N, C-alpha and C positions, 0 to 999 in steps of 0.2 A: 212272880217266884224268881228269887235270885238265879243267876246263872251259876253253872258249876265254877266258873272263874270267881264270881263274887263271892260264893260259898267258900271256896278255898281260901281267899284272903280274909274273910270274917273268922275262919276257924283258926287260922294261924294267929290272927290277932288276940283271939280269946285265949289260945295257949302261951300267948307273949313269946313267940317264936317266930322264925323265918325261914325261908329255904336256905338249906346249908350246902355250900359247895363241896365240902368234905364228903357229904352223903350223897353228891350228884343229884339233888333234888330238883326236878321238873316235874310238877304235878299235872297229870292229865286231867283236862277239865273239858273236854269235848264228848258229849254223850253219844253221837254218832260212832266215834272211834272206839269207845267203850263196847258198844253193842257189836262193832265189827270184830273185835278182838274175841269177844266171847262167842260169837258165831262161828268165827274161824276155828276156835278150838274144840268144836263139836262137843260139848261137855253133856254127859248124861246124869241122870239123878241117882245112878248108882256109883258115879266116879268120886275118887278122892283127887283132890285138886291142891296144888301148891302155888301159892302167889308170892313171888319174891319182891320185896320193896313195896308193900301195898300203899304206903304214904297216908294219905287222908282217907283212904277207903272208898274211892268212887268205883274202882273196878270190883272191889271186894264186895260191895253191896249186891252187885247183879250176880256174882259168884256165889255167894251165900244162898241165893234164892235158886240156884241151878244145880250146884254139886250136892253130893250126899254127905261129904265131909270136906271141909276146907281148911287147910293151914295157911297163916300169914306169918312170914318171916320178914320181921322189921328191924333194921339196925338203930334206928333213932328212938331211943327210950321214951322220949315225949309223945311220939306219935303212936309208939306201941301201946303206951298207956291209955291213949284215946280210944284206939282200937279195941283194946281190952274191955273198956266201958261200953263201947258201941254195940258189940256182940255179946255182952254179958248174958243176954237171956236165950242165946242160940248155942246149944250144947254141941252143934256139929262143927262150929267155928271154933279154931285153937290158935291162939297167938303165941308166937315165939320172938323174944327179943334177942336177936343174934345177928351176927355178920354171917351170910350165907357161905363165904369163902372159908369161914373158920367152923362152921356148924358141924358137930358130930351126926352125919346122916343117920347112920345104923340106929343111934340112940334116939334119935327125935322122931323118926319116921318108921313104924312099924309095919305099915302097909305098902303093898307093891301089887300092881303098879300104881302110880301118881302121876296125873297130868300136871304139867307146869305151864303156868301163863303168867307173864310178868312185863312191865315196862321197865327193862334193866337200865340202871345208871349209866351214862355215857363212859365215865370214868373207870368202870370196873367190868364193862359188859364183856370183853374178850376173856379174862379169866374165869367169869361166871359161866360162859359158853362151855370152857374146857372142863370146869368142874360138872356140868350136866353131862358132858360127854364121857367123863370118868365113871358117872353113876347112871349110865344110860339104861342099865337093867332095871333099875327102880323108877326112873324118869325116862321111859320110852318116847314120849312126846312132848314138845315144847312150842307154845305159841309166844313169841316174845317181840317187844318193841325194841328197836335198836337204832342208833345212829345210822342214817342211810349208808354211810361211807363202810361202816362195819358189815352192814347187811349185804352189801353188794360184795363184799370179799367171800361171804359165805358160798355163793354159787359161782364165783368167778372161774373162768376158763383158763387154761395154761396161756403162756404168752400175753397176758393182759397186765396192766398196771395193778389191778386189784388182787391178782392172784398171789398168795403167799402160804405161809405155814399153817395159818388158820383155816384157808380154803382147803388145804390137802388133807388135814386132820379131821375136819368136819365132814367132807366129803368121803372120807374112807368108811364112816359109820352112818351118815345120815342123808337122808332125801330132803332137800331143801325147797320150799314153796314160797315164793313172794306173795304176800296177800294184798297190801296196799301202802302206799305212801302218805306219810302224816305230815302236814305243815306245822311250822313252828307255833303258829297261833292256837293249836290245840292243846297248849301246855301253859301253866304259870309256875314260874317266868319262863317266857318263850326262850328257847334255845336259839341259837344262830344259824343252826343247820336243820336239814330236814329228817325225818325219822322214818322207818319202815317197819311193818308188821311181817315177820317171817313164821311159817311153820316148819318145825323140825321134826321128823320120824326118825328115831334112832333103831338101828339093828345092832344085836349083840355081836356079830361076827362082822369083820372087814367086808366090803363090797368087792374087793379084788383079793387075789390070793396073797396073802402077807404071812409069812412063816413065824416071824418074831418081831411083835409091835415096838418093842424097845429099839431094835436095830432100824425099823423103819422110820420111827419118830427122831433118831439120831441123825439119820440120813436128811430128812427133810429140814430139821435144824440147822444143819450144816450148809445146805444149799441155799437157804434163804438167809443165814447169817450176815452175809455182806452180798446184798443183791447184784451188784455190778461185777463181782467176780465170776469166772468161768467155774464149771464144774471141777476142772483139774486143780484148781488153787482152793475152792471152796471146800471139797471133800477131804483135803489134808487133815482137818481137824478131827476126822473120824479115827485116824490112826491106822488106816487101812493101808497095807504095804505095796500093793501092786495096782494102783490106779490106772495105768497104762493099759495093763492086762484085763482089768476089769471093763475098761472102755471098749475094748476090742470084743470081749466075751459077751457083753450085754448089748453090742450094736448101737451104743448110745455115743455120740460124739461129746467128749468131755471139753471142747471148746464152746459147747452151749453153756447157758445159765441156768440156773435152777429153775427159774421162772417159766422156762419153755417146756419143763418136763410134765408129762401127764401123770394121773394118778397110777396107772398101769406101769409107766416107766420107773416111778419111784419105787414100786412094789418090786420090780425087776431087779433094780440095783441092791434094794435091802436084802432080797432073798439070796442073791449071790453072794453078798458079804457074810450072810449067815451061813451059808454052805461052807465058807472058808473061815470061819470064825476065829480060827487060830491066827489069822492075820490081823485081827482087830485088837487094839490095845485094851 
């Protein structure tokens, strides 16, 4: 029997297509990794599941056997048509030809909650994570494959090179669990980097006290806008009028850089700014 890699090559040949860089297509071809992802997602027969970027349907086949209802959102129209034909006899499987980043979530998915499982394209993984974060009430759990470098950022600690705005915003709402590291040979074509499977469990409210998320987000964005700047310089773009006083009141030395602040310290700054919102432009 042909391997999944051989099957992928054959399928693409029959479709007279090839992996497209614009779609970030690296097709998963390792059955062990497929099983590991589904196992990590702990899908039950009553669950509704969303797979983003199903591609050739290797993961979809197992999901269709496991989930009560399955949505497949595929941006490549050629592959979406193939999936539509593949699952034509399975009423529980619904194929949506669309870019998940532009999809009308409310109009497309009536159910809630929906479990997400996906091997995310490297080139759009970060905006997709932020989209899932935005719709965390509908998508409270996600098992995703990411470039290892991006995956490391999700659980990075303060004062490390991996720590950044993505780390802070994800950790504000999610518990991140690393599942497994995946080698380049598990894909066709093989990427030049390792990947990692992670589980995200979102909660509706912040994990630390944040009074106004918009202000918190603004502070985080400013702090990491130019990583080499001190907080005294980086936070000027927030428009806050009394940064020296804020440093004293918060007990945070503004000679530090944003990458050294913990989640709790970012929340403290944002809350103090919110209290004196008249000073914010």
